C-alpha positions in Angstrom: -0.1 0.1 0.2 1.1 3.6 -1.2 2.4 5.7 2.3 -0.2 8.4 3.5 2.5 11.5 2.6 2.8 10.5 -1.8 -0.4 11.8 -1.6 0.3 14.9 0.2 2.9 15.6 -2.2 1.0 15.2 -6.3 -0.3 18.5 -7.4 -2.8 19.5 -8.3 -4.5 18.6 -11.3 -6.9 21.7 -12.1 -5.3 24.9 -12.1 -7.8 28.0 -10.2 -9.7 30.3 -12.5 -8.2 33.3 -14.8 -4.9 30.9 -15.0 -4.0 28.2 -17.5 -2.2 28.5 -20.6 -4.8 29.9 -22.4 -3.9 33.0 -20.3 -0.7 33.3 -20.7 -0.8 33.2 -24.7 -3.8 35.4 -24.1 -1.8 37.7 -21.9 1.5 37.5 -24.3 -0.7 38.5 -27.1 -2.2 41.0 -26.0 1.5 42.4 -24.9 2.9 41.9 -28.0 -0.5 44.2 -29.6 0.9 47.5 -27.2 4.1 46.7 -28.1 3.6 47.0 -32.1 0.7 49.3 -31.7 3.0 52.2 -29.2 6.0 51.6 -31.7 3.9 52.4 -34.4 3.2 55.7 -32.1 6.3 56.5 -31.3 7.2 56.2 -34.9 4.7 58.4 -36.0 5.5 61.3 -33.7 9.2 61.2 -33.7 9.2 61.0 -37.5 8.3 64.0 -39.2 5.5 63.8 -41.6 6.2 64.7 -45.5 3.8 68.0 -46.3 1.0 67.2 -48.7 0.8 68.5 -51.6 -2.4 71.4 -51.0 -4.9 70.8 -54.1 -4.8 73.5 -57.0 -7.1 76.0 -55.8 -9.2 77.3 -59.7 -8.5 80.7 -60.5 -12.0 81.2 -61.3 -15.2 79.1 -60.0 -16.8 76.4 -62.4 -20.2 78.4 -65.0 -23.5 76.9 -63.9 -24.7 78.6 -66.8 -23.7 78.2 -70.1 -21.8 81.5 -71.5 -23.7 82.5 -74.0 -27.1 82.5 -72.7 -28.1 86.2 -70.9 -28.6 86.5 -67.7 -31.6 88.6 -65.7 -33.0 90.0 -63.1 -36.5 91.4 -62.8 -39.1 92.0 -60.5 -42.9 93.5 -60.3 -44.3 96.3 -58.0 -47.9 96.8 -57.9 -48.7 100.5 -57.7 -48.4 102.0 -53.7 -45.7 99.9 -53.4 -42.3 101.7 -54.9 -41.7 104.9 -55.5 -39.4 106.8 -58.2 -36.5 107.3 -56.1 -37.1 103.0 -54.5 -37.4 102.5 -58.3 -34.0 104.1 -59.3 -32.3 102.1 -56.4 -34.0 98.3 -57.3 -32.1 99.0 -60.8 -28.7 100.3 -59.1 -28.8 97.0 -56.9 -29.9 94.4 -60.1 -27.5 96.2 -62.2 -24.6 95.7 -59.7 -25.1 92.3 -59.5 -24.8 91.8 -63.0 -21.5 93.7 -62.7 -20.3 91.6 -60.4 -20.9 88.3 -62.4 -18.8 89.9 -64.9 -20.6 91.8 -67.6 -19.4 95.3 -69.2 -20.9 98.3 -69.2 -21.9 98.3 -73.1 -23.2 94.6 -72.7 -25.9 95.8 -69.7 -29.5 95.7 -70.8 -32.0 97.7 -68.5 -36.7 97.6 -69.4 -38.8 99.2 -67.4 -42.3 98.6 -68.3 -45.0 100.5 -66.4 -48.9 100.1 -66.7 -51.7 102.1 -66.9 -52.7 100.9 -63.2 -49.3 102.3 -61.0 -48.1 98.6 -61.3 -44.0 98.7 -62.7 -41.8 96.1 -64.1 -37.9 95.5 -64.4 -35.7 93.7 -66.1 -32.0 94.5 -66.0 -30.5 91.4 -68.3 -27.1 90.8 -69.6 -26.3 90.4 -73.1 -23.6 88.5 -73.8 -24.2 88.6 -77.2 -23.4 92.9 -77.4 
């Protein structure tokens, strides 16, 4: 028969929770990932980045309209909504907007139609054919 002391000296067959070869492999893998991530971070911080070339800015915005088509700004005002001074201010504002688009003074056409009941229709256009 075996001695009682032989039983006491045997190692336990199961490992305590949280220990074992799986846990060890997981810790090694996590350490490797953390080390690689830290190395990449250190490299990016220490090595200067190559300057990115800036995209060329277009000198003029792309055209939305066809260049040959006329541009027109118009409005209609009912009787009592306008005076001669406000009418002239509207006309000059519209002419300035057309000038800002690139029209020459000779290309700006202004047409004012007055009705019998006191209404007015104002059309300021950019005739690109002129």
